[in-house]
Backbone bond lengths (Angstrom), bond angles and torsions (degrees), N, CA, C in turn:
res aa  C-N    CA-C-N  psi(-1)  N-CA   C-N-CA  omega(-1)  CA-C   N-CA-C  phi
1 M - - - 1.449 - - 1.528 109.07 -
2 K 1.313 116.57 127.08 1.454 121.56 -177.96 1.525 110.17 -81.87
3 K 1.340 114.86 135.83 1.458 119.42 176.99 1.516 108.97 -74.33
4 R 1.308 115.26 146.18 1.463 119.88 179.30 1.518 109.97 -84.20
5 E 1.309 115.29 130.26 1.451 121.21 179.09 1.521 109.94 -93.64
6 A 1.317 115.44 147.50 1.454 121.38 178.21 1.523 110.09 -75.32
7 K 1.304 115.17 163.25 1.462 120.23 176.78 1.519 111.08 -87.14
8 I 1.349 116.52 -10.60 1.461 118.74 179.36 1.524 109.99 -87.53
9 N 1.313 115.64 152.70 1.460 120.20 178.48 1.523 109.77 -103.62
10 K 1.321 116.00 -177.77 1.461 120.38 -175.22 1.531 112.47 -63.09
11 E 1.328 117.90 -37.33 1.461 120.48 179.90 1.525 110.96 -67.88
12 E 1.325 116.32 -41.32 1.464 120.16 178.37 1.526 111.14 -65.56
13 L 1.326 116.42 -38.24 1.463 120.58 177.46 1.526 109.88 -62.21
14 R 1.323 116.93 -48.08 1.466 121.73 179.56 1.533 110.80 -57.64
15 L 1.335 116.22 -45.73 1.456 121.28 -179.13 1.523 111.34 -63.45
16 K 1.318 116.72 -43.34 1.460 121.32 -177.30 1.534 110.94 -65.00
17 I 1.334 116.60 -42.31 1.465 120.14 178.24 1.527 109.31 -61.31
18 K 1.325 116.01 -42.67 1.466 120.78 179.71 1.533 110.96 -65.32
19 E 1.330 117.23 -43.61 1.472 121.31 179.26 1.524 111.70 -58.77
20 L 1.321 116.15 -34.76 1.464 120.86 -179.96 1.529 112.21 -79.37
21 G 1.322 116.30 -6.10 1.451 119.74 178.52 1.523 113.55 72.87
22 M 1.317 115.78 26.08 1.451 121.01 -178.04 1.518 110.49 -103.04
23 S 1.328 115.35 152.28 1.458 119.16 169.76 1.526 107.21 -85.03
24 K 1.298 115.87 166.03 1.468 119.76 177.71 1.520 111.06 -64.17
25 S 1.320 117.10 -36.55 1.465 119.71 179.74 1.527 111.26 -70.37
26 Q 1.331 117.77 -35.24 1.468 120.58 176.05 1.529 110.09 -64.77
27 F 1.321 116.36 -43.35 1.461 120.21 178.75 1.528 110.52 -62.62
28 A 1.329 116.62 -43.47 1.466 120.74 179.16 1.518 110.62 -59.37
29 R 1.322 116.35 -45.25 1.464 120.65 -179.45 1.528 111.02 -62.93
30 L 1.330 116.35 -43.54 1.463 120.28 -178.92 1.522 112.08 -65.22
31 V 1.340 116.09 -39.81 1.472 120.46 -178.89 1.533 111.24 -78.30
32 G 1.334 116.36 -20.59 1.458 119.68 177.53 1.512 114.61 90.33
33 V 1.345 115.88 30.52 1.462 120.37 178.33 1.524 109.13 -126.38
34 D 1.314 115.51 166.50 1.449 121.21 176.08 1.528 109.09 -75.61
35 I 1.312 116.34 151.37 1.464 120.98 -179.90 1.531 111.81 -58.25
36 T 1.316 117.24 -32.09 1.474 119.25 179.25 1.529 111.14 -64.03
37 T 1.316 117.07 -30.39 1.466 120.82 176.77 1.523 110.17 -66.14
38 V 1.315 116.62 -44.26 1.468 120.60 178.13 1.531 109.94 -61.53
39 F 1.336 117.31 -42.84 1.463 120.18 177.42 1.529 110.96 -60.23
40 K 1.320 117.53 -38.94 1.470 120.48 178.27 1.527 110.94 -65.18
41 W 1.319 117.19 -39.21 1.467 120.42 176.53 1.521 109.57 -62.33
42 L 1.343 115.89 -46.10 1.464 120.70 -175.92 1.524 113.13 -69.55
43 K 1.312 117.12 -25.16 1.468 120.91 177.17 1.523 111.63 -88.67
44 G 1.328 117.63 -7.99 1.451 121.30 -178.74 1.515 113.64 79.39
45 Q 1.323 117.20 13.47 1.468 121.23 179.15 1.527 111.21 -74.61
46 V 1.320 115.32 -29.39 1.466 122.15 179.95 1.526 106.76 -135.17
47 P 1.330 118.44 135.89 1.466 119.85 178.86 1.533 111.58 -62.57
48 V 1.319 115.96 146.08 1.464 121.17 175.97 1.524 107.77 -68.99
49 P 1.342 118.57 126.39 1.458 119.80 -179.80 1.525 112.20 -77.41
50 K 1.293 115.35 156.72 1.461 121.79 -178.57 1.527 111.72 -57.42
51 Y 1.346 117.89 -38.95 1.460 119.42 -177.05 1.529 112.04 -63.39
52 A 1.332 118.27 -30.39 1.459 120.85 177.04 1.531 110.09 -68.43
53 E 1.323 116.00 -40.29 1.465 120.43 177.96 1.526 110.41 -64.91
54 V 1.315 117.21 -40.89 1.467 121.59 178.67 1.528 109.86 -62.38
55 C 1.331 116.90 -44.52 1.466 120.92 177.97 1.520 111.17 -59.00
56 L 1.324 117.06 -43.07 1.465 120.98 178.52 1.524 111.32 -61.90
57 G 1.313 116.45 -40.65 1.464 120.65 178.51 1.516 112.08 -63.27
58 I 1.312 116.43 -43.39 1.464 120.91 178.72 1.522 110.35 -65.27
59 M 1.317 116.38 -43.10 1.464 120.08 -179.94 1.521 111.32 -64.96
60 S 1.311 116.90 -36.45 1.468 120.15 179.16 1.520 110.91 -65.04
61 E 1.314 116.17 -38.95 1.460 121.04 -179.05 1.518 111.95 -72.95
62 R 1.312 117.05 -34.76 1.457 121.71 -175.47 1.527 111.37 -121.52
63 C 1.293 115.72 41.66 1.460 121.78 -171.08 1.536 115.21 -50.95
64 P 1.334 120.94 -49.51 1.473 118.51 -178.40 1.530 112.93 -59.85
65 T 1.323 117.52 -41.59 1.452 121.22 179.68 1.510 110.90 -68.09
66 C 1.330 118.12 -45.89 1.460 122.19 -178.82 1.515 111.03 -65.19
67 K 1.314 116.62 -35.88 1.458 119.53 -179.82 1.528 109.96 -60.42
68 R 1.318 117.13 -39.52 1.461 120.35 177.66 1.517 110.71 -67.99
69 L 1.310 117.67 -35.28 1.463 120.99 -178.89 1.513 112.34 -64.20
70 Y 1.322 118.01 -45.54 1.448 118.43 -176.52 1.519 112.12 -77.18
71 E 1.344 117.64 -12.51 1.455 120.18 175.73 1.525 111.23 -79.30
72 L 1.326 117.16 -18.41 1.458 120.99 178.88 1.519 109.33 -66.75
73 K 1.295 116.64 141.59 1.458 120.40 -179.25 1.504 111.04 -112.91
């Protein structure tokens, strides 16, 4: 089964994470992946998966609530 790739590229991913005021490690934790996976997405070594794009969309729409969620430890 082929994984679905997002329509966003590495530059758009980097910008979106920054716009949300998140660190890369916070984004990794929220999406449920290791930080090295996020680095691979940002370097273009691995395509950004669709679920990461969906998470970004949800966070953009509900930013204040999501920001509190990823701050939880």
